[in-house]
C-alpha positions in Angstrom: 22.4 -34.4 8.9 20.2 -35.6 6.1 19.5 -33.5 3.1 15.7 -33.4 3.9 16.4 -32.3 7.4 18.8 -29.6 6.3 16.2 -28.3 3.8 13.5 -28.3 6.5 15.8 -26.3 8.9 16.6 -23.8 6.2 12.9 -23.4 5.2 11.8 -22.8 8.8 14.6 -20.3 9.3 13.5 -18.4 6.2 9.9 -18.4 7.3 10.9 -17.0 10.7 12.9 -14.3 9.0 9.9 -13.3 6.8 7.6 -13.3 9.8 9.9 -11.1 11.8 10.0 -8.5 8.9 6.2 -8.4 8.5 5.5 -5.4 10.8 3.3 -3.4 8.5 -0.4 -3.6 7.8 -1.1 -4.0 4.1 -4.7 -2.8 4.4 -3.7 0.5 6.0 -0.8 0.8 3.5 -3.3 0.5 0.7 -5.3 3.4 2.0 -2.1 5.5 2.3 -0.8 4.5 -1.1 -4.0 5.5 -2.8 -3.9 8.9 -1.1 -0.3 9.7 -1.8 1.7 7.3 -3.9 -0.7 6.4 -6.7 -0.2 9.5 -8.7 3.4 8.5 -9.7 3.7 4.8 -8.7 0.2 3.6 -9.6 -2.5 2.4 -7.2 -1.0 -1.0 -7.0 2.7 0.0 -7.5 2.9 -0.7 -11.2 4.0 2.9 -11.9 2.4 5.6 -13.9 5.2 5.8 -16.4 8.8 4.8 -17.2 10.2 7.6 -15.0 8.8 6.2 -11.8 10.0 2.9 -10.1 7.6 0.0 -9.9 7.0 -0.9 -6.3 4.8 -3.9 -6.7 6.4 -7.1 -5.5 9.5 -5.5 -4.1 10.6 -6.9 -0.7 9.0 -5.0 2.2 12.3 -4.5 4.0 13.8 -2.9 0.9 10.9 -0.5 0.4 10.8 0.4 4.1 14.6 1.1 4.1 14.3 3.2 0.9 11.6 5.4 2.5 13.7 5.8 5.6 16.6 6.8 3.5 14.5 9.4 1.6 13.2 10.8 4.8 16.7 11.1 6.2 17.9 12.7 3.0 21.5 11.4 3.2 21.6 8.0 1.4 18.8 8.8 -1.1 18.4 12.3 -2.4 15.4 13.1 -4.5 13.5 16.3 -3.8 10.1 14.8 -4.6 10.6 11.6 -2.6 12.2 13.5 0.3 9.2 15.7 0.5 6.8 12.7 0.3 8.6 10.8 3.0 9.1 13.7 5.4 5.7 13.3 6.9 5.7 9.6 7.2 5.9 7.9 10.5 7.7 4.6 11.1 4.4 2.8 11.0 3.3 4.6 7.8 6.5 3.3 6.1 6.0 -0.2 7.4 2.4 -0.2 6.2 3.3 1.1 2.7 6.0 -1.4 2.4 3.7 -4.3 3.4 1.1 -3.2 0.9 3.4 -2.8 -2.1 5.3 -6.0 -1.4 2.0 -7.9 -1.3 1.2 -6.8 -4.8 2.0 -9.0 -7.8 4.8 -7.6 -9.9 4.0 -7.5 -13.6 6.8 -8.2 -15.9 5.5 -6.2 -18.8 3.6 -2.9 -18.7 2.7 -0.7 -21.7 2.9 3.0 -21.1 
């Protein structure tokens, strides 16, 4: 197999994997984020301060799994996040993950 063909096959495979993971609606996630997440994580996921993780630009599957783990309360235990995730549906989590992953991650933020 030629190097170009191998690269093409790899690229197509990666694109397929990304498309398969994109189950959330970023526009709906933005509405939900502004209502609930913005107070601590910022409206665009850039965080309100050093004590809160930056969500902007994180992979959607990572964010979705993190929310599921907070909701389950076994793998991730944080009283605030467990309470926030408790009322989220599967679609809510997918939408939030789609929104925050679509935001550009800033390397430097002054607090």
